C-alpha atoms as a printed R data frame, in Angstrom:
    type eleno elety resid chain resno       x       y       z
1   ATOM     1    CA   UNK     A     1  52.945 112.619  97.781
2   ATOM     2    CA   UNK     A     2  55.429 114.430 100.021
3   ATOM     3    CA   UNK     A     3  58.061 116.806  98.638
4   ATOM     4    CA   UNK     A     4  61.301 116.676 100.579
5   ATOM     5    CA   UNK     A     5  63.814 119.441 100.888
6   ATOM     6    CA   UNK     A     6  66.563 119.318  98.322
7   ATOM     7    CA   UNK     A     7  70.138 119.428  99.502
8   ATOM     8    CA   UNK     A     8  73.530 120.041  97.957
9   ATOM     9    CA   UNK     A     9  76.370 117.586  98.340
10  ATOM    10    CA   UNK     A    10  79.847 119.050  98.406
11  ATOM    11    CA   UNK     A    11  83.215 117.424  97.783
12  ATOM    12    CA   UNK     A    12  86.620 118.403  99.105
13  ATOM    13    CA   UNK     A    13  88.831 118.484  96.040
14  ATOM    14    CA   UNK     A    14  92.389 117.086  96.278
15  ATOM    15    CA   UNK     A    15  94.526 119.331  98.537
16  ATOM    16    CA   UNK     A    16  91.595 121.699  99.201
17  ATOM    17    CA   UNK     A    17  90.645 122.839 102.691
18  ATOM    18    CA   UNK     A    18  87.065 123.781 101.799
19  ATOM    19    CA   UNK     A    19  84.333 121.817 100.049
20  ATOM    20    CA   UNK     A    20  83.083 122.656  96.571
21  ATOM    21    CA   UNK     A    21  79.338 122.324  95.815
22  ATOM    22    CA   UNK     A    22  79.088 119.319  93.519
23  ATOM    23    CA   UNK     A    23  75.674 117.670  93.168
24  ATOM    24    CA   UNK     A    24  72.077 118.561  93.991
25  ATOM    25    CA   UNK     A    25  69.924 115.774  95.422
26  ATOM    26    CA   UNK     A    26  66.133 115.959  95.187
27  ATOM    27    CA   UNK     A    27  63.998 113.294  96.837
28  ATOM    28    CA   UNK     A    28  60.270 112.671  96.882
29  ATOM    29    CA   UNK     A    29  58.231 110.135  98.782
30  ATOM    30    CA   UNK     A    30  55.064 108.299  97.952
31  ATOM    31    CA   UNK     A    31  54.076 106.355 101.029
32  ATOM    32    CA   UNK     A    32  57.052 104.169 101.973
33  ATOM    33    CA   UNK     A    33  58.682 104.569  98.565
34  ATOM    34    CA   UNK     A    34  61.352 107.181  97.897
35  ATOM    35    CA   UNK     A    35  62.730 108.337  94.550
36  ATOM    36    CA   UNK     A    36  64.437 111.357  93.026
37  ATOM    37    CA   UNK     A    37  67.464 112.668  91.141
38  ATOM    38    CA   UNK     A    38  71.136 113.432  91.748
39  ATOM    39    CA   UNK     A    39  72.415 116.171  89.433
40  ATOM    40    CA   UNK     A    40  75.954 117.523  89.161
41  ATOM    41    CA   UNK     A    41  76.267 121.274  88.614
42  ATOM    42    CA   UNK     A    42  77.188 122.314  85.091
43  ATOM    43    CA   UNK     A    43  80.070 124.480  86.306
44  ATOM    44    CA   UNK     A    44  81.322 121.692  88.557
45  ATOM    45    CA   UNK     A    45  81.387 119.243  85.636
46  ATOM    46    CA   UNK     A    46  83.382 121.735  83.566
47  ATOM    47    CA   UNK     A    47  85.991 122.546  86.194
48  ATOM    48    CA   UNK     A    48  86.403 119.465  88.427
49  ATOM    49    CA   UNK     A    49  87.206 115.829  87.635
50  ATOM    50    CA   UNK     A    50  86.326 114.282  91.025
51  ATOM    51    CA   UNK     A    51  82.948 112.550  91.150
52  ATOM    52    CA   UNK     A    52  81.113 110.824  93.980
53  ATOM    53    CA   UNK     A    53  81.725 107.535  92.144
54  ATOM    54    CA   UNK     A    54  84.430 106.731  89.544
55  ATOM    55    CA   UNK     A    55  82.169 104.821  87.125
56  ATOM    56    CA   UNK     A    56  80.976 107.206  84.368
57  ATOM    57    CA   UNK     A    57  77.862 105.067  83.927
58  ATOM    58    CA   UNK     A    58  76.993 105.818  87.570
59  ATOM    59    CA   UNK     A    59  78.314 109.390  87.808
60  ATOM    60    CA   UNK     A    60  76.137 110.765  85.014
61  ATOM    61    CA   UNK     A    61  75.383 114.500  84.883
62  ATOM    62    CA   UNK     A    62  71.850 113.627  86.013
63  ATOM    63    CA   UNK     A    63  71.042 110.287  87.637
64  ATOM    64    CA   UNK     A    64  67.550 109.026  88.331
65  ATOM    65    CA   UNK     A    65  67.326 107.570  91.833
66  ATOM    66    CA   UNK     A    66  64.910 104.711  91.352
67  ATOM    67    CA   UNK     A    67  62.044 104.079  93.793
68  ATOM    68    CA   UNK     A    68  63.141 102.092  96.837
69  ATOM    69    CA   UNK     A    69  61.512 101.425 100.177
70  ATOM    70    CA   UNK     A    70  62.442 103.600 103.136
71  ATOM    71    CA   UNK     A    71  62.862 100.358 105.088
72  ATOM    72    CA   UNK     A    72  65.816  99.650 102.778
73  ATOM    73    CA   UNK     A    73  67.358 103.127 103.257
74  ATOM    74    CA   UNK     A    74  65.351 104.725 100.476
75  ATOM    75    CA   UNK     A    75  66.599 106.023  97.132
76  ATOM    76    CA   UNK     A    76  70.025 107.355  98.112
77  ATOM    77    CA   UNK     A    77  72.681 105.274  96.305
78  ATOM    78    CA   UNK     A    78  75.214 103.229  98.316
79  ATOM    79    CA   UNK     A    79  78.060 105.618  97.463
80  ATOM    80    CA   UNK     A    80  76.100 108.378  99.264
81  ATOM    81    CA   UNK     A    81  74.886 106.092 102.044
82  ATOM    82    CA   UNK     A    82  78.594 105.639 102.892
83  ATOM    83    CA   UNK     A    83  78.348 109.114 104.459
84  ATOM    84    CA   UNK     A    84  75.535 108.226 106.856
85  ATOM    85    CA   UNK     A    85  76.393 107.698 110.527
86  ATOM    86    CA   UNK     A    86  76.942 104.111 111.579
87  ATOM    87    CA   UNK     A    87  75.176 102.382 114.460
88  ATOM    88    CA   UNK     A    88  77.134 104.324 117.071
89  ATOM    89    CA   UNK     A    89  76.627 107.667 115.317
90  ATOM    90    CA   UNK     A    90  72.883 107.068 115.118
91  ATOM    91    CA   UNK     A    91  72.794 106.301 118.839
92  ATOM    92    CA   UNK     A    92  74.551 109.577 119.649
93  ATOM    93    CA   UNK     A    93  72.210 111.575 117.364
94  ATOM    94    CA   UNK     A    94  69.188 109.880 118.962
95  ATOM    95    CA   UNK     A    95  70.540 110.703 122.426
96  ATOM    96    CA   UNK     A    96  70.958 114.345 121.440
97  ATOM    97    CA   UNK     A    97  67.449 114.521 119.947
98  ATOM    98    CA   UNK     A    98  65.119 112.448 122.152
99  ATOM    99    CA   UNK     A    99  61.784 111.686 120.541
100 ATOM   100    CA   UNK     A   100  62.814 113.181 117.169
101 ATOM   101    CA   UNK     A   101  62.551 110.924 114.125
102 ATOM   102    CA   UNK     A   102  65.643 111.321 111.935
103 ATOM   103    CA   UNK     A   103  65.516 110.373 108.280
104 ATOM   104    CA   UNK     A   104  68.646 109.923 106.174
105 ATOM   105    CA   UNK     A   105  68.654 113.547 105.021
106 ATOM   106    CA   UNK     A   106  68.644 114.897 108.567
107 ATOM   107    CA   UNK     A   107  71.315 112.409 109.581
108 ATOM   108    CA   UNK     A   108  73.518 113.552 106.700
109 ATOM   109    CA   UNK     A   109  73.066 117.215 107.599
110 ATOM   110    CA   UNK     A   110  73.928 116.690 111.260
111 ATOM   111    CA   UNK     A   111  77.103 114.636 110.839
112 ATOM   112    CA   UNK     A   112  79.343 116.621 108.465
113 ATOM   113    CA   UNK     A   113  82.329 117.434 110.621
114 ATOM   114    CA   UNK     A   114  84.101 114.163 111.337
115 ATOM   115    CA   UNK     A   115  82.646 111.699 108.860
116 ATOM   116    CA   UNK     A   116  85.046 109.606 106.867
117 ATOM   117    CA   UNK     A   117  85.912 110.916 103.415
118 ATOM   118    CA   UNK     A   118  85.384 114.137 101.483
119 ATOM   119    CA   UNK     A   119  81.583 114.297 101.127
120 ATOM   120    CA   UNK     A   120  79.616 116.942 103.047
121 ATOM   121    CA   UNK     A   121  76.163 118.458 102.939
122 ATOM   122    CA   UNK     A   122  76.688 122.125 102.109
123 ATOM   123    CA   UNK     A   123  75.543 124.534 104.845
124 ATOM   124    CA   UNK     A   124  75.394 128.323 104.954
125 ATOM   125    CA   UNK     A   125  77.582 128.441 108.047
126 ATOM   126    CA   UNK     A   126  80.806 126.460 108.562
127 ATOM   127    CA   UNK     A   127  80.799 124.040 111.473
128 ATOM   128    CA   UNK     A   128  83.038 124.653 114.441
129 ATOM   129    CA   UNK     A   129  83.934 122.153 117.122
130 ATOM   130    CA   UNK     A   130  85.460 122.274 120.554
131 ATOM   131    CA   UNK     A   131  88.592 120.312 121.377
132 ATOM   132    CA   UNK     A   132  88.131 117.631 124.032
133 ATOM   133    CA   UNK     A   133  90.556 115.414 125.860
134 ATOM   134    CA   UNK     A   134  90.563 111.650 125.457
135 ATOM   135    CA   UNK     A   135  89.295 111.300 129.036
136 ATOM   136    CA   UNK     A   136  86.348 113.636 128.392
137 ATOM   137    CA   UNK     A   137  85.425 111.767 125.209
138 ATOM   138    CA   UNK     A   138  85.703 108.423 127.026
139 ATOM   139    CA   UNK     A   139  83.388 109.614 129.797
140 ATOM   140    CA   UNK     A   140  80.910 110.873 127.210
141 ATOM   141    CA   UNK     A   141  80.944 107.569 125.336
142 ATOM   142    CA   UNK     A   142  80.382 105.617 128.553
143 ATOM   143    CA   UNK     A   143  77.548 107.922 129.614
144 ATOM   144    CA   UNK     A   144  75.749 107.473 126.288
145 ATOM   145    CA   UNK     A   145  75.956 103.698 126.621
146 ATOM   146    CA   UNK     A   146  74.423 103.906 130.078
147 ATOM   147    CA   UNK     A   147  71.811 106.545 129.120
148 ATOM   148    CA   UNK     A   148  73.396 109.314 131.227
149 ATOM   149    CA   UNK     A   149  73.134 112.890 129.922
150 ATOM   150    CA   UNK     A   150  76.116 114.162 127.907
151 ATOM   151    CA   UNK     A   151  76.968 117.845 127.239
152 ATOM   152    CA   UNK     A   152  76.192 118.986 123.685
153 ATOM   153    CA   UNK     A   153  79.799 119.883 122.786
154 ATOM   154    CA   UNK     A   154  80.976 116.357 123.650
155 ATOM   155    CA   UNK     A   155  78.032 114.798 121.784
156 ATOM   156    CA   UNK     A   156  79.135 116.607 118.620
157 ATOM   157    CA   UNK     A   157  82.594 115.077 118.811
158 ATOM   158    CA   UNK     A   158  81.175 111.628 119.483
159 ATOM   159    CA   UNK     A   159  78.810 111.888 116.501
160 ATOM   160    CA   UNK     A   160  80.369 110.677 113.271
161 ATOM   161    CA   UNK     A   161  78.961 110.437 109.809
162 ATOM   162    CA   UNK     A   162  79.996 107.422 107.787
163 ATOM   163    CA   UNK     A   163  82.860 106.100 109.867
164 ATOM   164    CA   UNK     A   164  85.108 103.160 110.607
165 ATOM   165    CA   UNK     A   165  84.164 100.938 113.509
166 ATOM   166    CA   UNK     A   166  80.458 100.126 113.220
167 ATOM   167    CA   UNK     A   167  78.660  99.907 116.543
168 ATOM   168    CA   UNK     A   168  81.719 100.446 118.736
169 ATOM   169    CA   UNK     A   169  81.833 103.716 120.749
170 ATOM   170    CA   UNK     A   170  84.255 106.098 119.106
171 ATOM   171    CA   UNK     A   171  85.200 109.736 118.625
172 ATOM   172    CA   UNK     A   172  87.588 111.804 116.556
173 ATOM   173    CA   UNK     A   173  90.245 113.877 118.324
174 ATOM   174    CA   UNK     A   174  93.376 115.815 117.521
175 ATOM   175    CA   UNK     A   175  96.473 113.889 118.544
176 ATOM   176    CA   UNK     A   176 100.092 114.599 117.628
177 ATOM   177    CA   UNK     A   177  98.961 117.352 115.266
178 ATOM   178    CA   UNK     A   178  96.589 115.155 113.236
179 ATOM   179    CA   UNK     A   179  93.066 113.767 113.387
180 ATOM   180    CA   UNK     A   180  92.801 110.329 114.990
181 ATOM   181    CA   UNK     A   181  89.911 107.990 115.778
182 ATOM   182    CA   UNK     A   182  89.567 106.815 119.381
183 ATOM   183    CA   UNK     A   183  87.705 103.554 119.963
184 ATOM   184    CA   UNK     A   184  86.369 102.681 123.401
185 ATOM   185    CA   UNK     A   185  84.983  99.623 125.155
186 ATOM   186    CA   UNK     A   186  81.387  98.510 124.725
187 ATOM   187    CA   UNK     A   187  79.560  97.600 127.883
188 ATOM   188    CA   UNK     A   188  78.797  94.157 126.376
189 ATOM   189    CA   UNK     A   189  82.485  93.348 125.759
190 ATOM   190    CA   UNK     A   190  83.688  90.075 127.257
191 ATOM   191    CA   UNK     A   191  87.377  90.872 126.661
192 ATOM   192    CA   UNK     A   192  89.597  93.904 125.974
193 ATOM   193    CA   UNK     A   193  88.724  94.366 122.305
194 ATOM   194    CA   UNK     A   194  90.869  97.486 121.977
195 ATOM   195    CA   UNK     A   195  94.084  95.727 122.980
196 ATOM   196    CA   UNK     A   196  93.264  92.685 120.865
197 ATOM   197    CA   UNK     A   197  92.542  94.898 117.846
198 ATOM   198    CA   UNK     A   198  95.816  96.776 118.390
199 ATOM   199    CA   UNK     A   199  97.676  93.455 118.534
200 ATOM   200    CA   UNK     A   200  95.892  92.282 115.368
201 ATOM   201    CA   UNK     A   201  96.941  95.462 113.544
202 ATOM   202    CA   UNK     A   202 100.503  94.921 114.763
203 ATOM   203    CA   UNK     A   203 100.408  91.335 113.493
204 ATOM   204    CA   UNK     A   204  99.050  92.532 110.137
205 ATOM   205    CA   UNK     A   205 101.959  94.961 109.827
206 ATOM   206    CA   UNK     A   206 104.416  92.131 110.520
207 ATOM   207    CA   UNK     A   207 102.696  90.200 107.713
208 ATOM   208    CA   UNK     A   208 103.355  93.061 105.298
209 ATOM   209    CA   UNK     A   209  99.830  94.514 105.240
210 ATOM   210    CA   UNK     A   210  99.339  98.284 105.218
211 ATOM   211    CA   UNK     A   211  97.858  99.786 108.392
212 ATOM   212    CA   UNK     A   212  97.538 103.294 109.797
213 ATOM   213    CA   UNK     A   213  99.509 104.415 112.817
214 ATOM   214    CA   UNK     A   214  97.887 103.265 116.042
215 ATOM   215    CA   UNK     A   215  98.471 103.183 119.771
216 ATOM   216    CA   UNK     A   216  96.640 102.280 122.954
217 ATOM   217    CA   UNK     A   217  96.129 104.437 126.014
218 ATOM   218    CA   UNK     A   218  94.621 103.641 129.385
219 ATOM   219    CA   UNK     A   219  91.712 105.881 130.354
220 ATOM   220    CA   UNK     A   220  89.996 105.392 133.706
221 ATOM   221    CA   UNK     A   221  91.230 101.777 133.925
222 ATOM   222    CA   UNK     A   222  89.887 101.041 130.429
223 ATOM   223    CA   UNK     A   223  91.748 100.789 127.125
224 ATOM   224    CA   UNK     A   224  91.286 103.241 124.264
225 ATOM   225    CA   UNK     A   225  92.595 102.344 120.803
226 ATOM   226    CA   UNK     A   226  93.737 105.372 118.813
227 ATOM   227    CA   UNK     A   227  94.086 105.023 115.039
228 ATOM   228    CA   UNK     A   228  95.333 107.821 112.803
229 ATOM   229    CA   UNK     A   229  92.698 108.847 110.264
230 ATOM   230    CA   UNK     A   230  93.899 107.944 106.762
231 ATOM   231    CA   UNK     A   231  91.256 110.129 105.084
232 ATOM   232    CA   UNK     A   232  92.737 113.391 106.407
233 ATOM   233    CA   UNK     A   233  95.872 115.302 105.447
234 ATOM   234    CA   UNK     A   234  97.311 118.241 107.349
235 ATOM   235    CA   UNK     A   235  98.769 121.049 105.212
236 ATOM   236    CA   UNK     A   236 100.061 124.550 105.874
237 ATOM   237    CA   UNK     A   237  96.660 125.877 104.785
238 ATOM   238    CA   UNK     A   238  94.663 123.539 107.025
239 ATOM   239    CA   UNK     A   239  93.086 120.101 106.946
240 ATOM   240    CA   UNK     A   240  92.314 118.389 103.631
241 ATOM   241    CA   UNK     A   241  89.863 115.531 103.235
242 ATOM   242    CA   UNK     A   242  90.445 112.562 100.958
243 ATOM   243    CA   UNK     A   243  87.481 111.050  99.145
244 ATOM   244    CA   UNK     A   244  86.675 107.596 100.497
245 ATOM   245    CA   UNK     A   245  84.429 104.791  99.306
246 ATOM   246    CA   UNK     A   246  83.714 101.623 101.237
247 ATOM   247    CA   UNK     A   247  83.404  98.354  99.369
248 ATOM   248    CA   UNK     A   248  79.653  98.928  99.409
249 ATOM   249    CA   UNK     A   249  80.071 102.356  97.838
250 ATOM   250    CA   UNK     A   250  82.649 101.266  95.256
251 ATOM   251    CA   UNK     A   251  80.514  98.337  94.097
252 ATOM   252    CA   UNK     A   252  77.383 100.485  94.489
253 ATOM   253    CA   UNK     A   253  75.742  97.605  96.331
254 ATOM   254    CA   UNK     A   254  73.485  98.140  99.354
255 ATOM   255    CA   UNK     A   255  75.318  97.026 102.478
256 ATOM   256    CA   UNK     A   256  72.219  95.313 103.854
257 ATOM   257    CA   UNK     A   257  71.817  93.243 100.682
258 ATOM   258    CA   UNK     A   258  74.583  90.793 101.613
259 ATOM   259    CA   UNK     A   259  75.840  90.984  98.015
260 ATOM   260    CA   UNK     A   260  79.399  91.543  96.857
261 ATOM   261    CA   UNK     A   261  82.596  89.501  97.030
262 ATOM   262    CA   UNK     A   262  86.372  89.760  97.172
263 ATOM   263    CA   UNK     A   263  86.537  88.981  93.460
264 ATOM   264    CA   UNK     A   264  84.163  91.871  92.670
265 ATOM   265    CA   UNK     A   265  86.302  94.234  94.768
266 ATOM   266    CA   UNK     A   266  89.412  93.060  92.909
267 ATOM   267    CA   UNK     A   267  87.734  93.657  89.553
268 ATOM   268    CA   UNK     A   268  86.719  97.173  90.660
269 ATOM   269    CA   UNK     A   269  90.306  97.864  91.779
270 ATOM   270    CA   UNK     A   270  91.555  96.634  88.418
271 ATOM   271    CA   UNK     A   271  89.194  99.019  86.643
272 ATOM   272    CA   UNK     A   272  89.428 102.090  88.876
273 ATOM   273    CA   UNK     A   273  92.722 101.661  90.722
274 ATOM   274    CA   UNK     A   274  96.032 103.396  90.081
275 ATOM   275    CA   UNK     A   275  98.060 100.365  91.263
276 ATOM   276    CA   UNK     A   276  95.738  97.439  90.496
277 ATOM   277    CA   UNK     A   277  98.248  94.577  90.668
278 ATOM   278    CA   UNK     A   278  99.757  95.747  93.965
279 ATOM   279    CA   UNK     A   279  96.409  96.441  95.618
280 ATOM   280    CA   UNK     A   280  94.647  93.323  94.346
281 ATOM   281    CA   UNK     A   281  97.472  91.144  95.622
282 ATOM   282    CA   UNK     A   282  97.292  92.869  99.004
283 ATOM   283    CA   UNK     A   283  93.505  92.405  99.025
284 ATOM   284    CA   UNK     A   284  94.103  88.679  98.461
285 ATOM   285    CA   UNK     A   285  96.536  88.522 101.391
286 ATOM   286    CA   UNK     A   286  94.113  90.482 103.580
287 ATOM   287    CA   UNK     A   287  91.440  87.918 102.771
288 ATOM   288    CA   UNK     A   288  93.777  85.088 103.850
289 ATOM   289    CA   UNK     A   289  94.765  87.075 106.956
290 ATOM   290    CA   UNK     A   290  91.086  87.455 107.913
291 ATOM   291    CA   UNK     A   291  90.585  83.716 107.460
292 ATOM   292    CA   UNK     A   292  93.595  82.863 109.623
293 ATOM   293    CA   UNK     A   293  92.742  85.228 112.494
294 ATOM   294    CA   UNK     A   294  89.064  84.207 112.459
295 ATOM   295    CA   UNK     A   295  87.830  87.684 111.527
296 ATOM   296    CA   UNK     A   296  84.343  86.984 110.178
297 ATOM   297    CA   UNK     A   297  83.421  90.696 110.231
298 ATOM   298    CA   UNK     A   298  85.174  91.396 106.905
299 ATOM   299    CA   UNK     A   299  82.026  92.700 105.206
300 ATOM   300    CA   UNK     A   300  81.899  95.338 102.438
301 ATOM   301    CA   UNK     A   301  81.911  98.278 104.859
302 ATOM   302    CA   UNK     A   302  85.185  97.045 106.356
303 ATOM   303    CA   UNK     A   303  87.053  97.438 103.074
304 ATOM   304    CA   UNK     A   304  87.948 100.964 102.001
305 ATOM   305    CA   UNK     A   305  89.270 102.799  98.952
306 ATOM   306    CA   UNK     A   306  90.877 106.254  98.776
307 ATOM   307    CA   UNK     A   307  90.989 108.696  95.884
308 ATOM   308    CA   UNK     A   308  94.621 109.461  95.037
309 ATOM   309    CA   UNK     A   309  96.651 112.174  93.323
310 ATOM   310    CA   UNK     A   310  96.419 110.307  90.010
311 ATOM   311    CA   UNK     A   311  92.641 110.692  89.966
312 ATOM   312    CA   UNK     A   312  92.091 106.993  90.636
313 ATOM   313    CA   UNK     A   313  91.747 104.841  93.754
314 ATOM   314    CA   UNK     A   314  94.000 102.930  96.119
315 ATOM   315    CA   UNK     A   315  93.143 100.274  98.662
316 ATOM   316    CA   UNK     A   316  92.874 102.071 102.005
317 ATOM   317    CA   UNK     A   317  94.930 100.895 104.986
318 ATOM   318    CA   UNK     A   318  93.538  97.907 106.859
319 ATOM   319    CA   UNK     A   319  91.005  98.716 109.580
320 ATOM   320    CA   UNK     A   320  88.468  97.063 111.896
321 ATOM   321    CA   UNK     A   321  90.266  93.715 112.138
322 ATOM   322    CA   UNK     A   322  89.404  91.710 115.213
323 ATOM   323    CA   UNK     A   323  89.373  87.940 115.812
324 ATOM   324    CA   UNK     A   324  85.771  86.950 116.462
325 ATOM   325    CA   UNK     A   325  86.717  83.731 118.322
326 ATOM   326    CA   UNK     A   326  83.777  81.864 116.783
327 ATOM   327    CA   UNK     A   327  85.570  79.072 114.941
328 ATOM   328    CA   UNK     A   328  82.726  78.900 112.410
329 ATOM   329    CA   UNK     A   329  85.115  78.729 109.462
330 ATOM   330    CA   UNK     A   330  83.387  81.175 107.128
331 ATOM   331    CA   UNK     A   331  84.141  84.703 105.895
332 ATOM   332    CA   UNK     A   332  81.948  87.781 106.271
333 ATOM   333    CA   UNK     A   333  82.499  88.515 102.576
334 ATOM   334    CA   UNK     A   334  82.381  85.716 100.021
335 ATOM   335    CA   UNK     A   335  85.336  84.916  97.784
336 ATOM   336    CA   UNK     A   336  83.031  84.855  94.777
337 ATOM   337    CA   UNK     A   337  79.276  84.427  94.438
338 ATOM   338    CA   UNK     A   338  78.028  82.930  97.695
339 ATOM   339    CA   UNK     A   339  81.225  81.005  98.477
340 ATOM   340    CA   UNK     A   340  82.130  82.222 101.978
341 ATOM   341    CA   UNK     A   341  84.121  79.086 102.909
342 ATOM   342    CA   UNK     A   342  86.489  78.608  99.957
343 ATOM   343    CA   UNK     A   343  88.814  75.657  99.478
344 ATOM   344    CA   UNK     A   344  92.400  75.909  98.239
345 ATOM   345    CA   UNK     A   345  91.145  74.906  94.810
346 ATOM   346    CA   UNK     A   346  88.577  77.742  94.894
347 ATOM   347    CA   UNK     A   347  91.305  80.242  95.751
348 ATOM   348    CA   UNK     A   348  93.469  78.959  92.910
349 ATOM   349    CA   UNK     A   349  90.575  79.074  90.444
350 ATOM   350    CA   UNK     A   350  90.037  82.781  91.199
351 ATOM   351    CA   UNK     A   351  93.685  83.827  91.549
352 ATOM   352    CA   UNK     A   352  93.672  85.664  88.212
353 ATOM   353    CA   UNK     A   353  91.181  88.234  89.562
354 ATOM   354    CA   UNK     A   354  93.860  89.245  92.091
355 ATOM   355    CA   UNK     A   355  96.656  89.455  89.479
356 ATOM   356    CA   UNK     A   356  98.097  86.161  90.699
357 ATOM   357    CA   UNK     A   357  98.807  82.839  89.002
358 ATOM   358    CA   UNK     A   358  97.212  79.698  90.509
359 ATOM   359    CA   UNK     A   359 100.611  78.177  91.472
360 ATOM   360    CA   UNK     A   360 101.347  81.264  93.607
361 ATOM   361    CA   UNK     A   361  98.378  80.700  95.947
362 ATOM   362    CA   UNK     A   362  99.776  77.872  98.100
363 ATOM   363    CA   UNK     A   363 103.189  79.478  98.771
364 ATOM   364    CA   UNK     A   364 101.507  82.774  99.735
365 ATOM   365    CA   UNK     A   365  99.048  80.981 102.012
366 ATOM   366    CA   UNK     A   366 101.751  78.804 103.600
367 ATOM   367    CA   UNK     A   367 104.028  81.763 104.319
368 ATOM   368    CA   UNK     A   368 101.198  83.762 105.885
369 ATOM   369    CA   UNK     A   369 100.029  80.829 107.990
370 ATOM   370    CA   UNK     A   370 103.565  80.166 109.209
371 ATOM   371    CA   UNK     A   371 104.067  83.806 110.181
372 ATOM   372    CA   UNK     A   372 100.737  84.048 112.006
373 ATOM   373    CA   UNK     A   373 101.222  80.729 113.783
374 ATOM   374    CA   UNK     A   374 104.635  81.681 115.094
375 ATOM   375    CA   UNK     A   375 103.945  85.324 115.963
376 ATOM   376    CA   UNK     A   376 100.323  85.887 116.944
377 ATOM   377    CA   UNK     A   377 100.677  85.016 120.624
378 ATOM   378    CA   UNK     A   378 103.898  86.978 121.164
379 ATOM   379    CA   UNK     A   379 102.361  89.953 119.360
380 ATOM   380    CA   UNK     A   380  99.320  89.818 121.626
381 ATOM   381    CA   UNK     A   381 101.606  89.806 124.662
382 ATOM   382    CA   UNK     A   382 103.540  92.788 123.272
383 ATOM   383    CA   UNK     A   383 100.260  94.737 123.301
384 ATOM   384    CA   UNK     A   384  99.517  93.652 126.897
385 ATOM   385    CA   UNK     A   385  96.597  91.376 126.024
386 ATOM   386    CA   UNK     A   386  95.493  89.585 129.208
387 ATOM   387    CA   UNK     A   387  96.428  85.875 129.537
388 ATOM   388    CA   UNK     A   388  92.750  84.895 129.853
389 ATOM   389    CA   UNK     A   389  91.958  86.660 126.545
390 ATOM   390    CA   UNK     A   390  94.956  85.000 124.933
391 ATOM   391    CA   UNK     A   391  93.768  81.577 126.104
392 ATOM   392    CA   UNK     A   392  90.293  82.230 124.714
393 ATOM   393    CA   UNK     A   393  91.698  83.133 121.309
394 ATOM   394    CA   UNK     A   394  94.031  80.109 121.346
395 ATOM   395    CA   UNK     A   395  91.062  77.762 121.759
396 ATOM   396    CA   UNK     A   396  89.785  78.970 118.387
397 ATOM   397    CA   UNK     A   397  92.951  79.821 116.462
398 ATOM   398    CA   UNK     A   398  95.008  76.697 117.224
399 ATOM   399    CA   UNK     A   399  92.516  74.231 115.658
400 ATOM   400    CA   UNK     A   400  91.808  76.703 112.831
401 ATOM   401    CA   UNK     A   401  95.489  76.821 111.923
402 ATOM   402    CA   UNK     A   402  95.789  73.031 112.154
403 ATOM   403    CA   UNK     A   403  92.889  72.572 109.734
404 ATOM   404    CA   UNK     A   404  94.410  74.927 107.177
405 ATOM   405    CA   UNK     A   405  97.822  73.346 107.610
406 ATOM   406    CA   UNK     A   406  96.317  69.971 106.715
407 ATOM   407    CA   UNK     A   407  94.438  71.400 103.729
408 ATOM   408    CA   UNK     A   408  97.579  73.055 102.402
409 ATOM   409    CA   UNK     A   409  99.548  69.836 102.854
410 ATOM   410    CA   UNK     A   410  96.894  67.876 100.950
411 ATOM   411    CA   UNK     A   411  96.765  70.501  98.183
412 ATOM   412    CA   UNK     A   412 100.565  70.430  97.907
413 ATOM   413    CA   UNK     A   413 100.466  66.664  97.509
414 ATOM   414    CA   UNK     A   414  97.906  66.921  94.678
415 ATOM   415    CA   UNK     A   415  99.893  69.625  92.887
């Protein structure tokens, strides 16, 4: 049996510029199995309402972390695993520490500064970071992809804890007096994903969906997409962090499990949200938007929830939306159960979970389809998407829209 070092998780309280020690995590291993406890401090429980998770049955004063295999990320619960670096962050950490095996605890300790949300591992010394230009960060990201050495100060800015964007190269930087996320090209890209994502965000805004501020910049003949971080707030006293949970964290479901659904997210918003009807209805429209732009990467990690000033949660602005140009006709996240290719009737049958009535489904779907059909190409051109990329997307989206148009027409006839 191997005793692991314990570590303290801290939380930035609302409007605070420093983290407060919140919960002690102790983990032990027996072979490939890991187990332990997560215990909130007595003083913290008496003086602070914010918990790592809003469900009192999950955020107990002391929680047993049941034995789980290290191959499945061990005993840390999904709402803590949200803070781990994503695929890109792990690559940067591995580049900075060649030959060093990093378990989840070490990864958490090394990625405090720019991770999404308000969770940190408490250290004796505060972290400081240099300020880098977009061009320097771009060069660092490219060098890591091509296994070229990168200075340590740039590596730190490229390394994110739990973040938005998955495997795509990215870095946080100060821009216009606030913290933004810069996303760069992958060497495997077959089209300008940054411009297409910017155009998709612009289209989403036109469809009434909430998005963060964003812009594109050209760096060394490549496109960088800059998105304002919605989990940070600048105040006169400094930067505040806003507690964030992904869909995986909110449902407390392991991301790798493939479990979860839009209906489950809507039910969680209804229980823990401060504006459940508004956010559930937007979640429904986001689901339809993902269907109609062929975004099959709408998994649990690509849905976010922010702690608000009422002590509850709001649906975070839309992020990581990109047409996949596959034409497969399924969703990355099921509507309900295992149904990842729902019919109109399926959507109507589950409308109540989204605070909608079944008769409202077809008009909402028709209006969204009409807006996307008439505006997606012009919006792409507004964001300087190349004609060849536009043609590639049209080969998938045109027949997709025709199929849904026919299904809606048939459903209208039945109703």
